[in-house]
N, CA, C and O of each residue as an XYZ file, in Angstrom:
480
protein
N      74.572     16.761    134.197
C      74.355     15.747    133.573
C      74.533     15.974    132.154
O      73.915     16.910    131.647
N      75.407     15.138    131.328
C      74.774     15.339    129.870
C      73.843     14.845    128.833
O      73.118     13.854    128.919
N      73.932     15.484    128.060
C      72.644     15.181    127.361
C      73.062     15.112    126.272
O      73.769     16.012    125.819
N      72.640     13.707    125.359
C      73.426     12.727    124.027
C      72.042     13.532    123.231
O      70.837     13.471    123.475
N      72.869     14.336    122.130
C      71.372     14.413    120.617
C      70.999     13.477    120.540
O      71.597     12.645    121.221
N      69.636     12.893    119.580
C      69.730     11.570    118.720
C      70.296     12.401    117.614
O      70.396     13.615    117.437
N      70.733     11.026    116.729
C      70.930     10.832    115.273
C      70.353     11.002    114.393
O      69.280     10.443    114.164
N      70.915     11.830    113.651
C      69.715     11.761    112.595
C      69.229     10.742    112.575
O      68.156     10.627    113.167
N      69.721      9.751    111.993
C      68.589      8.008    111.398
C      67.936      8.107    112.650
O      66.953      7.408    112.403
N      67.763      8.548    114.020
C      66.604      8.334    115.274
C      65.626      9.332    114.659
O      64.608      9.358    115.350
N      65.559     10.121    113.669
C      64.314     11.515    113.886
C      63.876     10.679    112.685
O      64.534      9.779    112.164
N      62.637     11.120    112.316
C      61.678     11.113    111.358
C      60.968     12.352    111.538
O      60.097     12.378    112.408
N      61.260     13.651    110.677
C      60.529     14.743    110.201
C      59.651     14.552    109.426
O      59.905     14.004    108.354
N      57.921     15.091    109.865
C      56.835     14.779    108.952
C      56.669     16.239    108.765
O      56.063     17.059    109.455
N      57.721     16.444    107.071
C      58.010     17.419    106.562
C      57.884     17.560    105.142
O      58.080     16.459    104.628
N      57.569     18.711    104.030
C      57.861     18.209    102.954
C      59.613     18.087    102.768
O      60.315     18.777    103.507
N      60.318     17.080    101.636
C      61.806     17.050    101.307
C      62.116     18.257    101.137
O      63.335     18.094    101.186
N      61.986     19.383    100.970
C      62.444     20.927    100.161
C      62.622     21.310    101.784
O      63.414     22.225    102.005
N      61.924     20.663    103.003
C      62.355     21.797    103.988
C      62.908     20.666    105.148
O      62.375     20.696    106.258
N      63.662     19.969    104.954
C      63.936     18.949    105.980
C      65.394     19.352    106.195
O      65.938     19.137    107.278
N      66.170     20.059    104.956
C      67.335     20.597    105.403
C      67.678     21.354    107.026
O      68.463     21.192    107.960
N      66.416     22.350    106.603
C      66.356     23.453    107.259
C      65.749     23.339    108.739
O      66.045     24.014    109.725
N      64.950     22.446    108.638
C      63.963     22.146    110.088
C      65.379     21.414    110.195
O      66.268     22.262    110.125
N      66.020     19.770    110.380
C      67.182     19.411    110.672
C      67.902     20.515    111.453
O      67.849     20.387    112.676
N      68.665     21.736    110.902
C      69.128     22.476    111.590
C      69.083     23.723    112.636
O      69.916     24.435    113.198
N      67.436     23.589    112.589
C      66.953     24.669    113.422
C      66.844     23.239    114.339
O      67.031     23.365    115.549
N      66.585     22.057    113.872
C      66.087     21.698    116.224
C      67.865     21.346    116.307
O      68.061     20.496    117.175
N      68.860     21.692    115.776
C      70.314     21.846    116.172
C      71.276     20.675    115.548
O      72.370     20.375    116.028
N      70.885     20.273    114.789
C      70.885     18.507    114.630
C      71.521     18.494    112.605
O      70.826     18.797    111.635
N      72.823     18.091    112.599
C      73.254     17.766    111.602
C      73.060     17.316    109.921
O      73.799     16.333    109.972
N      72.768     17.336    109.028
C      72.105     16.782    108.097
C      73.410     15.192    107.593
O      74.631     15.190    107.748
N      72.632     14.194    107.073
C      73.729     13.262    106.531
C      74.884     13.840    105.878
O      75.953     14.096    106.433
N      74.479     14.102    104.173
C      75.357     14.960    103.684
C      76.214     15.756    104.465
O      77.305     15.830    103.899
N      76.191     16.342    105.452
C      77.064     17.518    105.962
C      77.862     16.978    106.887
O      78.916     17.521    107.219
N      77.493     15.993    107.330
C      78.731     14.781    108.356
C      79.015     14.281    107.231
O      78.697     15.325    106.663
N      79.308     13.664    106.439
C      80.192     12.936    105.326
C      80.863     14.133    105.023
O      82.073     14.125    105.251
N      80.428     15.041    104.616
C      81.595     16.120    103.988
C      82.963     16.479    105.259
O      84.124     16.082    105.155
N      82.487     17.183    106.214
C      83.003     17.403    107.628
C      83.426     16.290    107.895
O      83.786     16.538    109.046
N      83.830     14.592    107.660
C      84.378     13.633    107.700
C      85.121     13.192    107.057
O      85.690     12.144    107.360
N      85.414     14.010    105.692
C      86.644     14.037    104.519
C      87.522     14.705    105.073
O      87.318     15.785    105.627
N      88.835     14.008    104.964
C      90.152     14.488    105.795
C      90.897     15.830    104.475
O      91.220     15.294    103.415
N      91.072     16.958    104.520
C      91.185     18.027    104.061
C      92.527     17.362    102.860
O      93.269     16.382    102.911
N      92.428     17.923    102.351
C      93.347     17.058    100.308
C      94.694     17.879    100.705
O      95.067     18.938    101.209
N      95.249     16.461    100.036
C      96.985     17.018    100.404
C      97.435     17.713     99.053
O      98.576     18.172     99.097
N      96.840     17.855     98.017
C      97.596     19.392     97.431
C      95.941     18.975     96.035
O      94.942     18.280     95.853
N      96.974     20.275     95.353
C      97.105     21.350     94.985
C      97.135     22.597     96.475
O      96.349     22.364     97.393
N      97.926     23.652     96.562
C      97.488     24.244     97.637
C      96.097     25.467     97.983
O      95.576     26.127     98.882
N      96.000     25.040     96.052
C      94.760     26.185     96.017
C      93.842     25.939     97.365
O      93.613     26.685     98.317
N      93.321     24.329     97.009
C      92.453     23.730     97.265
C      92.732     23.288     98.794
O      91.779     23.554     99.525
N      94.174     22.476     99.644
C      93.961     23.392    101.231
C      93.228     24.303    101.511
O      92.314     24.237    102.332
N      93.672     25.671    100.588
C      93.507     26.734    101.447
C      91.657     27.252    100.695
O      91.306     28.411    100.917
N      90.976     26.604    100.130
C      90.300     26.476    100.128
C      88.834     25.911    101.007
O      87.706     26.294    101.317
N      89.559     24.985    101.114
C      88.435     23.989    101.509
C      89.532     24.139    103.597
O      89.330     23.275    104.451
N      90.213     24.988    103.777
C      90.975     25.284    105.459
C      89.963     26.897    105.566
O      89.703     27.376    106.670
N      89.561     27.468    104.447
C      88.914     28.880    104.779
C      87.753     28.607    104.763
O      87.250     29.569    105.344
N      86.892     27.884    104.467
C      85.631     27.273    103.946
C      85.157     26.323    105.664
O      84.037     26.412    106.168
N      86.274     25.521    106.247
C      85.595     25.271    107.268
C      86.091     26.586    108.666
O      85.603     26.826    109.770
N      86.828     26.956    108.184
C      86.978     28.302    109.334
C      85.939     29.341    109.321
O      85.569     30.123    110.196
N      85.641     29.193    108.366
C      83.912     30.430    108.240
C      83.203     29.228    109.056
O      83.336     29.481    110.254
N      82.364     27.780    108.831
C      81.468     27.478    109.487
C      81.482     27.387    111.080
O      80.502     27.246    111.811
N      83.060     27.520    111.510
C      83.199     27.375    113.111
C      83.011     29.078    113.385
O      82.682     29.369    114.535
N      83.169     30.048    112.558
C      83.110     31.530    113.713
C      82.257     31.623    113.267
O      81.657     32.243    114.145
N      81.060     31.415    111.919
C      79.765     32.695    111.480
C      78.737     32.190    112.521
O      78.564     31.051    112.955
N      78.099     33.359    112.803
C      76.707     33.590    112.812
C      76.128     32.240    113.515
O      76.420     31.266    112.820
N      75.304     31.843    114.831
C      74.644     30.770    114.307
C      73.107     31.014    113.338
O      72.457     29.982    113.171
N      72.681     31.975    112.878
C      72.179     32.550    112.551
C      71.903     32.853    111.233
O      70.870     33.415    110.870
N      73.036     32.401    110.312
C      73.547     32.745    109.087
C      72.846     30.871    108.935
O      71.937     30.280    108.351
N      74.220     30.506    110.083
C      74.390     28.757    109.333
C      72.956     27.475    109.725
O      72.905     26.264    109.509
N      71.808     28.560    110.456
C      71.152     27.607    110.127
C      69.837     28.094    109.714
O      68.755     28.006    110.293
N      70.190     28.690    108.457
C      69.113     28.786    107.631
C      69.324     28.424    106.939
O      68.406     28.823    106.223
N      70.112     27.634    106.129
C      70.490     26.764    105.087
C      69.649     25.849    104.293
O      69.786     24.710    104.738
N      68.908     25.887    103.387
C      67.544     25.730    103.393
C      67.983     24.027    102.335
O      67.056     23.273    102.038
N      69.294     23.728    101.961
C      69.902     23.164    100.911
C      70.791     21.654    101.498
O      71.580     21.931    102.401
N      70.761     20.114    101.102
C      71.908     19.262    102.148
C      72.594     19.424    100.415
O      72.124     19.853     99.360
N      73.949     18.820    100.831
C      74.863     20.216    101.650
C      74.087     21.162    101.873
O      72.941     21.266    101.436
N      74.906     22.244    102.870
C      75.173     23.565    103.209
C      75.682     23.573    101.904
O      76.178     22.679    101.219
N      75.382     25.188    101.618
C      76.031     25.578    100.516
C      77.542     25.924    100.850
O      78.296     26.099     99.893
N      78.121     26.053    102.359
C      79.342     26.034    102.466
C      80.100     24.188    102.143
O      81.282     23.913    101.940
N      79.410     23.637    102.180
C      79.995     22.004    101.968
C      79.777     21.810    101.004
O      80.509     20.873    100.687
N      78.879     22.234     99.768
C      79.281     22.063     98.422
C      79.445     22.388     97.941
O      79.178     21.922     96.833
N      80.309     24.012     98.068
C      81.286     24.687     97.632
C      82.659     23.727     97.853
O      83.087     23.315     96.775
N      83.492     23.254     99.114
C      84.301     22.265     99.403
C      83.613     21.270     98.345
O      84.142     21.378     97.239
N      82.772     20.510     98.386
C      82.968     19.652     97.362
C      83.405     20.522     96.583
O      84.485     21.014     96.911
N      82.729     21.047     95.246
C      83.588     22.062     94.391
C      85.089     21.952     94.095
O      85.768     21.496     93.175
N      85.346     22.638     95.411
C      86.834     22.503     94.650
C      87.753     21.202     95.281
O      88.966     21.073     95.123
N      87.226     20.655     95.727
C      87.530     19.105     96.342
C      87.579     18.962     94.900
O      88.777     19.084     94.644
N      87.007     18.788     93.903
C      86.838     17.538     92.240
C      86.910     18.539     91.421
O      87.340     18.314     90.290
N      86.611     19.541     91.695
C      86.477     20.355     90.224
C      88.045     21.921     90.614
O      88.635     22.462     91.550
N      87.947     21.929     88.856
C      89.606     23.091     89.116
C      88.519     24.077     89.523
O      87.295     24.126     89.397
N      89.712     25.043     90.204
C      89.574     26.438     90.541
C      88.337     27.373     89.882
O      87.243     27.735     90.315
N      89.076     27.587     88.590
C      87.321     28.744     87.839
C      85.890     27.647     88.002
O      84.732     27.990     88.236
N      86.279     26.635     87.849
C      84.370     25.642     87.819
C      84.536     25.801     89.234
O      83.902     26.804     89.560
N      85.176     25.201     90.367
C      84.493     25.289     91.427
C      84.051     26.691     91.867
O      83.096     26.716     92.643
N      84.479     27.620     91.573
C      83.711     29.327     92.195
C      82.944     29.408     90.712
O      81.989     30.169     90.865
N      82.985     28.977     89.497
C      81.180     28.837     88.693
C      80.094     28.192     89.875
O      79.334     28.776     90.648
N      80.312     27.017     89.705
C      79.478     26.254     90.784
C      79.042     26.278     91.920
O      78.240     25.465     92.377
N      79.462     27.098     92.430
C      79.948     27.863     94.531
C      78.496     28.966     94.009
O      77.280     28.782     94.075
N      79.214     29.961     93.568
C      78.494     31.437     92.476
C      76.628     30.220     92.463
O      75.748     30.172     93.323
N      76.725     29.556     91.267
C      75.535     29.058     90.550
C      74.460     28.747     92.057
O      73.377     29.281     92.300
N      75.253     27.648     92.947
C      74.216     27.825     94.345
C      74.172     28.688     95.416
O      73.315     28.775     96.295
N      75.124     29.280     95.261
C      74.157     30.769     96.042
C      73.121     31.148     95.276
O      72.100     31.647     95.750
N      73.261     30.991     94.359
C      72.133     32.232     92.761
C      70.842     31.375     93.192
O      69.678     31.774     93.233
N      71.385     29.980     93.530
C      69.494     29.334     93.779
C      69.153     28.890     95.018
O      68.335     27.987     95.194
N      69.948     29.691     96.230
C      69.246     29.285     97.381
C      68.655     30.309     97.765
O      69.129     31.402     98.074
N      67.137     29.803     97.740
C      66.225     30.318     98.365
C      65.243     29.714     99.369
O      64.981     28.522     99.527
N      64.751     30.775    100.017
C      63.525     29.924    101.238
C      62.329     28.940    100.056
O      61.602     28.024    100.439
N      62.359     29.111     99.579
C      61.285     28.763     97.703
C      61.875     27.459     98.061
O      61.104     26.551     98.371
N      63.356     27.222     98.057
C      63.577     26.142     97.708
C      64.044     25.044     98.640
O      63.714     24.972     99.824
N      64.791     24.247     98.049
C      65.315     23.426     99.266
C      66.035     21.778     99.104
O      66.477     21.686     97.959
N      66.195     20.913     99.636
C      66.518     19.486     99.614
C      67.766     19.611     99.593
O      68.656     20.438     99.790
N      67.504     18.023     99.147
C      69.104     17.676     98.608
C      69.563     18.403     96.649
O      68.872     18.197     95.651
N      70.476     18.965     96.688
C      71.328     19.226     96.250
C      72.414     18.991     95.790
O      73.237     19.651     96.423
N      73.094     18.140     94.676
C      74.860     17.972     94.580
C      74.873     17.967     93.094
O      75.590     17.246     92.399
N      74.118     18.733     92.727
C      74.555     19.352     91.110
C      75.738     19.235     90.510
O      76.514     20.170     90.708
N      76.155     18.240     89.741
C      77.202     18.496     89.223
C      78.426     17.905     90.641
O      79.422     18.627     90.648
N      78.451     17.251     91.280
C      78.856     16.718     92.294
C      78.786     15.444     92.978
O      77.668     15.168     93.414
N      79.738     14.574     93.183
C      79.305     13.793     94.192
C      80.732     13.277     95.314
O      81.902     13.533     95.029
N      80.279     12.480     96.664
C      81.268     12.571     97.510
C      82.471     11.648     97.717
O      82.486     10.484     98.117
N      83.421     12.408     97.368
C      84.723     11.912     97.513
C      84.808     10.644     98.531
O      84.525     10.835     99.714
N      85.183      9.395     98.099
C      85.033      8.396     99.032
C      86.286      8.596     99.742
O      86.574      7.879    100.701
């Protein structure tokens, strides 16, 4: 028998907002911003943007579960990096990605779209 997981809209978590993204991932759920980024089409050009997005999506498919389920931010760090490469110049995307990884800490968390927006 196939069991379907509830959508993120169907679940209410009684945890501090800073812990919500990691709690959802531990429960096997994908936070809303992650889902929105995953639904974006691959960029058409330039080649470096296509390559960066492709590499980040490949990383998410093959990374060990222990790494992928511990991200404290929404969107996850790899999805934040994908947004940076989609919407900013190459040097700025590198700077934003490194800055985000530097902010990553179990004592922090929550929604973090610093300097980025999800394209429509």
